[in-house]
C-alpha positions in Angstrom: -26.8 -33.8 -28.3 -24.5 -33.3 -25.4 -26.2 -33.6 -22.1 -25.4 -32.9 -18.5 -25.6 -36.6 -17.8 -22.9 -37.2 -20.7 -20.7 -34.5 -19.1 -20.9 -36.2 -15.8 -20.0 -39.6 -17.2 -17.0 -38.2 -19.1 -15.8 -36.3 -15.9 -16.4 -39.2 -13.7 -18.7 -37.3 -11.3 -22.4 -37.2 -10.6 -24.8 -35.3 -12.6 -25.7 -33.2 -9.5 -22.0 -32.1 -9.3 -22.1 -30.9 -13.0 -25.3 -29.0 -12.1 -23.6 -27.3 -9.2 -20.6 -26.4 -11.4 -22.9 -24.8 -14.1 -25.3 -23.1 -11.7 -22.8 -22.2 -8.9 -25.5 -23.5 -6.4 -22.9 -25.0 -4.1 -19.2 -25.2 -3.6 -17.3 -27.7 -5.8 -13.6 -28.8 -5.5 -11.6 -26.5 -7.6 -9.9 -29.4 -9.5 -13.2 -31.0 -10.3 -14.8 -27.7 -11.4 -11.9 -27.1 -13.7 -12.2 -30.5 -15.3 -15.9 -30.1 -15.7 -15.6 -26.7 -17.2 -13.0 -28.0 -19.6 -15.3 -30.6 -20.9 -18.2 -28.2 -21.3 -16.0 -26.0 -23.5 -14.5 -29.0 -25.3 -17.9 -30.6 -26.1 -19.7 -27.1 -26.7 -22.4 -28.1 -24.1 -25.3 -25.7 -24.2 -27.5 -25.9 -21.1 -31.4 -25.7 -21.6 -32.0 -22.2 -20.3 -35.6 -22.5 -20.2 -35.6 -25.7 -18.3 -33.0 -24.2 -15.9 -35.0 -21.1 -15.3 -38.2 -23.1 -14.6 -36.6 -25.6 -12.2 -34.6 -22.9 -10.3 -37.1 -20.1 -10.5 -34.6 -17.9 -12.1 -34.3 -15.7 -15.3 -30.7 -16.5 -15.8 -30.1 -12.9 -16.6 -27.6 -10.5 -15.0 -27.9 -6.7 -15.5 -24.7 -4.7 -16.1 -25.0 -1.0 -15.6 -22.0 1.1 -16.7 -21.5 4.9 -17.0 -19.8 5.3 -20.4 -19.8 2.8 -23.3 -17.6 5.2 -25.3 -14.7 4.7 -22.7 -12.7 1.7 -24.1 -12.2 0.4 -20.5 -15.8 -0.8 -20.3 -16.0 -2.9 -23.5 -12.9 -4.6 -22.2 -14.4 -5.4 -18.9 -17.8 -6.3 -20.3 -16.1 -8.9 -22.5 -14.7 -10.6 -19.3 -18.0 -10.2 -17.4 -20.0 -11.9 -20.2 -17.6 -14.7 -20.5 -17.6 -15.5 -16.8 -21.4 -15.1 -16.4 -21.8 -17.7 -19.4 -19.9 -20.2 -17.3 -22.7 -20.3 -15.0 -25.5 -20.3 -17.6 -26.2 -16.5 -17.4 -26.6 -14.0 -20.1 -26.2 -10.2 -19.5 -28.2 -7.2 -20.3 -26.2 -4.0 -20.8 -27.2 -0.6 -19.8 -25.3 2.6 -20.4 -26.2 5.6 -18.2 -23.9 8.2 -19.7 -23.5 9.4 -16.1 -27.2 10.4 -15.8 -29.0 9.3 -12.7 -32.4 9.5 -14.3 -31.2 7.1 -16.9 -29.8 4.9 -14.3 -33.1 4.8 -12.3 -35.0 4.0 -15.6 -32.5 1.1 -16.3 -32.8 -0.3 -12.8 -36.6 -0.4 -13.2 -36.3 -2.2 -16.6 -34.0 -4.7 -15.2 -36.4 -5.4 -12.3 -39.2 -5.9 -14.8 -37.2 -8.4 -16.7 -36.7 -10.3 -13.3 -32.9 -10.3 -13.6 -31.3 -12.3 -10.8 -28.6 -9.9 -10.1 -27.0 -6.6 -11.0 -23.4 -5.5 -11.5 -23.2 -1.7 -11.4 -20.9 1.3 -11.7 -22.9 3.9 -9.9 -23.2 7.4 -11.5 -24.4 8.9 -8.1 -23.0 6.7 -5.2 -25.6 7.7 -2.6 -28.8 7.9 -4.7 -27.9 4.9 -7.0 -27.5 2.5 -4.1 -30.7 3.7 -2.2 -32.5 2.9 -5.5 -31.0 -0.6 -5.6 -31.8 -1.3 -2.0 -35.4 -0.6 -2.7 -35.7 -3.2 -5.4 -34.0 -5.9 -3.3 -32.0 -7.5 -6.1 -28.6 -9.0 -5.3 -26.0 -6.5 -6.5 -22.3 -6.0 -6.7 -20.6 -2.6 -7.3 -17.6 -2.7 -9.7 -14.7 -0.2 -10.0 -15.8 1.6 -6.9 -15.4 0.7 -3.2 -18.5 1.8 -1.3 -19.5 1.1 2.3 -22.6 -1.0 2.7 -22.2 -2.9 -0.6 -20.2 -5.8 -1.9 -17.6 -4.2 -4.2 -14.8 -5.4 -6.5 -12.4 -2.4 -7.2 -9.0 -0.9 -7.0 -7.7 1.9 -4.8 -7.9 4.8 -7.0 -6.2 6.8 -4.1 -3.1 4.5 -4.0 -2.9 4.5 -7.9 -2.8 8.3 -7.8 0.1 8.1 -5.3 2.0 5.6 -7.4 1.6 8.0 -10.4 3.0 10.9 -8.4 6.0 8.8 -7.4 6.8 7.8 -10.9 6.6 11.4 -12.2 8.8 12.7 -9.4 11.3 9.9 -10.2 11.2 11.0 -13.9 12.3 14.5 -12.9 9.0 16.6 -13.1 8.8 19.3 -10.6 5.3 20.8 -11.2 2.2 18.7 -11.4 -1.4 18.8 -12.5 -4.5 16.5 -12.3 -6.9 16.9 -15.2 -10.4 15.6 -13.9 -12.8 16.0 -11.0 -11.0 17.6 -8.2 -12.7 15.3 -5.7 -11.8 12.1 -7.4 -9.8 9.7 -5.2 -6.9 9.3 -7.8 -6.6 13.0 -7.9 -6.5 13.1 -4.1 -3.8 10.5 -3.9 -1.8 12.1 -6.6 -2.0 15.5 -4.8 -1.2 14.0 -1.4 1.9 12.2 -2.5 3.3 15.4 -4.1 2.7 17.2 -0.8 4.3 14.4 1.3 7.3 14.5 -1.0 8.0 18.1 0.1 6.9 20.3 -2.8 5.5 23.8 -2.4 1.9 23.1 -3.3 1.1 26.8 -4.0 3.9 26.7 -6.7 3.8 23.0 -7.8 0.3 21.9 -7.8 -2.8 22.5 -10.0 -6.2 20.8 -10.5 -7.7 21.3 -13.9 -11.5 20.5 -14.0 -14.1 21.1 -16.5 -17.4 19.8 -17.8 -16.6 20.4 -21.4 -13.4 19.9 -23.5 -13.3 23.5 -24.4 -13.2 24.5 -20.8 -10.3 22.0 -20.1 -8.5 23.3 -23.1 -8.6 26.9 -22.1 -7.6 26.2 -18.4 -4.9 23.7 -19.5 -3.2 26.0 -22.1 -3.2 28.9 -19.7 -1.7 26.7 -16.9 1.0 25.4 -19.2 2.1 28.7 -20.7 2.2 30.3 -17.2 3.9 27.4 -15.5 6.7 25.9 -17.7 9.6 28.3 -17.4 12.7 26.0 -16.7 10.6 23.3 -15.0 8.9 20.1 -16.4 5.2 19.5 -15.6 3.9 16.0 -14.8 0.2 15.5 -15.6 -2.2 12.7 -14.4 -5.4 12.5 -16.5 -8.7 11.0 -15.1 -8.8 8.4 -17.8 -7.2 7.7 -21.2 -9.8 9.7 -23.0 -8.9 12.8 -21.2 -5.3 12.0 -21.5 -5.8 11.9 -25.2 -7.4 15.3 -25.1 -4.5 16.6 -23.1 -2.0 15.1 -25.5 -4.0 16.9 -28.5 -3.8 20.2 -26.5 -0.1 19.9 -25.9 0.5 19.2 -29.6 -1.6 22.1 -30.6 0.5 24.6 -28.6 3.8 22.8 -29.7 4.8 21.5 -26.1 7.1 18.6 -26.3 6.2 15.4 -24.6 7.8 14.1 -22.5 10.7 16.7 -22.7 8.5 19.5 -21.3 5.3 17.7 -20.1 4.9 14.2 -19.0 1.5 12.6 -19.2 -0.1 9.5 -17.6 -3.6 8.3 -18.4 -5.8 5.9 -16.5 -7.2 2.4 -17.5 -4.5 1.3 -20.0 -6.8 1.1 -22.9 -5.7 0.6 -26.5 -5.4 4.3 -26.9 -2.1 4.2 -25.1 -0.4 2.1 -27.8 -1.9 3.9 -30.7 -0.9 7.5 -30.2 2.4 9.2 -30.6 4.2 9.4 -28.3 2.8 6.2 -26.8 1.1 7.0 -23.6 1.8 5.9 -20.1 -1.2 4.7 -18.2 -2.5 3.0 -15.0 -3.6 -0.6 -15.7 -6.5 -2.0 -13.9 -6.7 -5.8 -13.4 -9.9 -6.1 -15.5 -9.9 -9.9 -15.9 -9.8 -10.2 -12.0 -12.5 -7.6 -11.5 -14.8 -9.4 -14.0 -14.2 -12.9 -12.7 -14.4 -11.9 -8.9 -17.5 -9.7 -9.4 -19.4 -12.5 -11.2 -18.3 -15.1 -8.5 -19.5 -12.8 -5.7 -22.8 -12.1 -7.5 -23.4 -15.7 -8.2 -23.0 -16.4 -4.5 -25.3 -13.7 -3.5 -27.9 -15.0 -6.0 -27.8 -18.6 -4.7 -27.3 -17.9 -1.0 -29.0 -14.5 -0.7 -29.3 -14.5 3.2 -26.0 -15.9 3.8 -23.5 -13.8 2.0 -21.8 -11.0 4.0 -20.6 -7.7 2.4 -17.3 -8.1 0.7 -14.7 -5.6 -0.4 -12.0 -6.8 -2.8 -9.5 -4.2 -3.6 -7.1 -5.2 -6.4 -3.7 -3.9 -7.3 -2.9 -1.7 -10.1 0.3 -1.1 -12.1 1.7 1.7 -14.2 2.5 0.8 -17.7 5.2 3.2 -18.6 5.5 4.4 -22.2 7.1 7.3 -24.0 5.0 10.1 -22.7 6.4 10.1 -19.1 9.8 8.9 -19.6 13.0 10.9 -18.3 14.3 13.1 -21.0 18.1 13.2 -21.6 17.9 16.9 -21.6 17.2 17.1 -17.9 
């Protein structure tokens, strides 16, 4: 059986150094940490979780609260989070709120009862969710959103929206629509960039919101039919799932993509590569979000009183595919 002592001997370091690498309890030289982690993987070392939890007074559990497991973006990021947590001897408990605050409250209470050491959360109600977390006093990190008063690992949705507007303008589109919540940051950035670029917003801009797919369908069909004329419409969707809905609606009313309407989704999930035409989308750096959120959370768990609020904003990129390319006809 591979032991921590054996790992230390093979790495040429002390057993306490190996322990610090596994538990994240103190800083370790990056080169040493990499060497130890490589040996742990090579030798398939399995820490004694029960012993570790008794010695450190920890459950070695991390709660992960997300809003929508049906969105392919979340399984992708959960895979990274689970892998990174395992490097520190942690397992995760996954909770899906489906954007319901009452479910989120219930899950936070459940995680407290399991005595989780920390929580990663995508809040479904920014104000109320975080009040609830403060009341239970468990180290927490917000992911995919940037919120004042909390450590967060996210992207600038606003900047991403602006980048999409620039892309669609460069591709020759002259009318624009955002399909999603009209107070969303990516939608706000999208709108602001179009306005800055000199377009008449009364003629060139529309926001299409709706709680149900049928509502979006009716609004979008009406907008497309009334707006096309001799102009091309560029659309940014809230995420890839809504972009897929938009694509189906456009096909249903026989609107050519990208010749008449350009479409960009958000999150760059597998959906973009599997549809026809292939769909452009904004890619988030999910590996970095996963790695950095776990690192911050482990630091907070081990040095609860010493860690200051951190805000890490990572860069996005647009993966351009067929749905938003410039047409030779224009």
